[in-house]
C-alpha positions in Angstrom: 0.0 0.0 0.0 1.4 3.4 -1.0 1.2 5.7 1.9 3.3 8.5 0.4 0.3 10.7 0.1 -0.6 10.4 3.8 -2.1 13.5 5.5 1.0 14.6 7.5 -1.0 16.9 9.8 -2.8 13.9 11.3 0.1 11.5 11.1 0.8 10.2 14.7 4.3 9.1 13.7 5.4 12.5 12.3 7.2 15.1 14.3 5.4 17.8 12.2 1.9 16.8 13.0 -1.0 18.1 15.1 -0.9 14.9 17.2 2.7 15.4 18.1 1.9 19.0 19.1 -0.9 17.6 21.3 1.4 15.1 22.8 4.0 17.7 23.7 1.3 20.0 25.3 -0.2 17.1 27.3 3.2 15.9 28.6 4.2 19.5 29.5 0.9 20.1 31.2 1.3 17.0 33.4 4.9 18.2 34.2 3.4 21.5 35.4 0.7 19.8 37.5 3.4 17.6 39.1 5.5 20.6 39.9 2.5 22.3 41.6 1.8 19.1 43.5 5.4 18.9 44.5 5.4 22.4 45.9 2.3 21.6 47.9 3.9 18.4 49.2 6.9 20.3 50.3 4.8 22.8 52.2 3.0 19.9 54.0 6.3 18.3 54.8 5.4 15.2 52.9 8.1 12.5 52.5 7.0 12.1 48.9 7.9 15.6 47.8 10.9 14.4 45.8 8.8 11.8 44.1 6.6 14.6 42.7 9.6 16.6 41.6 11.2 13.6 40.0 8.1 12.9 38.0 7.9 16.5 37.0 11.4 16.4 35.5 10.6 13.0 33.9 7.5 14.4 32.1 9.4 17.5 31.0 11.9 15.0 29.3 8.9 13.1 27.8 7.6 16.4 26.4 11.0 17.3 25.0 11.4 13.8 23.5 8.0 14.0 21.8 9.3 17.0 20.0 12.9 16.0 19.1 12.6 12.1 19.4 15.7 11.6 21.5 14.8 8.0 22.0 15.2 7.3 18.3 18.7 8.7 18.4 19.5 6.6 21.4 18.0 3.6 19.6 20.2 4.2 16.5 23.3 4.5 18.7 22.5 1.3 20.5 21.7 -0.5 17.3 25.2 0.3 16.0 26.8 -1.5 19.0 24.5 -4.5 19.6 22.8 -7.1 17.5 19.2 -6.1 17.4 16.4 -8.0 15.7 12.8 -9.0 16.1 11.1 -7.3 19.1 14.5 -5.8 19.9 14.8 -4.1 16.5 14.2 -0.7 18.2 17.1 -1.2 20.6 16.0 1.5 23.2 12.7 -0.2 24.0 13.8 -3.2 26.1 16.2 -1.2 28.4 13.5 1.5 28.8 11.0 -1.2 29.8 13.3 -2.7 32.4 14.0 0.8 33.9 10.3 1.6 33.9 9.4 -1.6 35.8 12.1 -0.9 38.3 10.9 2.6 38.7 7.3 1.5 39.3 8.5 -0.9 42.0 10.5 1.9 43.7 7.4 4.1 43.6 5.0 1.6 45.2 4.9 3.5 48.5 4.1 6.7 46.6 1.3 5.0 44.6 -0.1 3.6 47.8 -0.4 7.0 49.3 -3.2 7.9 46.9 -6.9 7.3 47.8 -7.9 3.8 46.6 -9.9 4.9 43.5 -7.1 7.2 42.3 -4.5 4.6 43.1 -6.2 2.2 40.7 -6.3 4.9 38.0 -2.7 5.8 38.6 -1.6 2.2 38.0 -3.9 2.1 34.9 -2.3 5.2 33.5 1.2 3.7 33.8 0.0 0.4 32.2 -1.6 2.3 29.3 1.5 4.5 28.7 4.1 1.7 29.0 1.9 -0.7 26.9 2.2 1.8 24.1 5.6 3.3 24.6 7.4 0.0 25.2 5.1 -3.0 24.4 3.7 -1.9 21.0 6.9 -0.2 20.2 8.7 -3.6 20.5 6.0 -5.4 18.4 6.2 -2.6 15.8 9.9 -3.0 15.6 9.6 -6.7 14.7 7.3 -5.6 11.8 9.4 -2.6 10.8 12.4 -4.9 10.4 10.6 -7.1 7.8 8.1 -4.7 6.1 9.6 -1.3 6.8 8.1 1.7 8.5 5.7 2.6 5.7 3.8 -0.7 5.7 0.1 -0.8 6.6 0.6 -3.1 9.6 3.3 -0.9 11.0 1.3 2.2 10.6 -1.7 0.6 12.3 0.5 -0.5 15.3 1.9 3.0 15.5 -1.6 4.5 15.8 -2.4 2.1 18.6 0.9 2.8 20.3 0.5 6.5 20.2 -3.1 6.2 21.3 -2.2 4.2 24.3 0.5 6.7 25.3 -1.9 9.6 25.0 -4.6 7.7 27.0 -2.0 7.0 29.7 -1.0 10.7 29.9 -4.6 11.9 30.0 -5.5 9.4 32.6 -2.6 10.5 34.7 -3.6 14.2 34.3 -7.1 13.3 35.5 -5.6 11.6 38.6 -3.4 14.6 39.3 -6.3 17.1 39.0 -8.6 14.9 41.2 -5.9 14.5 43.8 -5.0 18.2 43.8 -8.6 19.3 44.0 -9.0 17.1 47.0 -6.1 18.6 48.9 -6.7 22.1 47.7 -3.5 22.4 45.6 -5.0 24.1 42.6 -2.6 27.0 42.1 1.1 27.4 41.5 3.2 26.8 44.6 4.2 30.0 46.3 6.4 28.2 48.9 4.8 30.2 51.7 4.3 28.1 54.9 0.7 27.4 55.6 -1.4 24.8 57.3 -3.9 22.8 55.4 -6.3 20.0 56.2 -6.7 17.3 53.6 -10.4 16.2 52.9 -9.2 13.2 50.9 -8.5 10.0 52.8 -4.9 9.8 51.6 -2.3 7.6 53.1 0.5 10.2 52.6 2.4 10.4 55.9 
């Protein structure tokens, strides 16, 4: 199938598309929400303040990567040094998956500090995002190796991959907004000390 005349503005796999712009904005917005939540956590003396700040930096990097595709450059560098084939065709995906799983394990206490409903949604957002960013990326790599990146099957997988990533980011944004609404952290952190009661039954100590 000739996809040379694809509509670039709607192409989820192009850096010069509306979808890429939306991805950049969504990831940057989540980074801002995390920064606000981190400032609030610092004011409350929460032991998880650095978790919030770490995630804020991480999503800033995700936003930057959506724009300049750093992961593709890393993948190309790794591919020149290791034998990559099949699901490891995109060489960056497997290491990223391992690091992500280790990170999730390290963040279990942080995740458990959320109210039960938001805790479930938080885990769901991570599953959605990693399923797209790592899982479908690896499957797509095995197809790209054989059929190329312009094949119909690869393009379909790319749409699913990007859709899962966006769903994960938007679900995470909903979790953050719900959490911040519950604790009253709805404005930018001013770092002025103040006392606040949390109406949500959080387990953050």
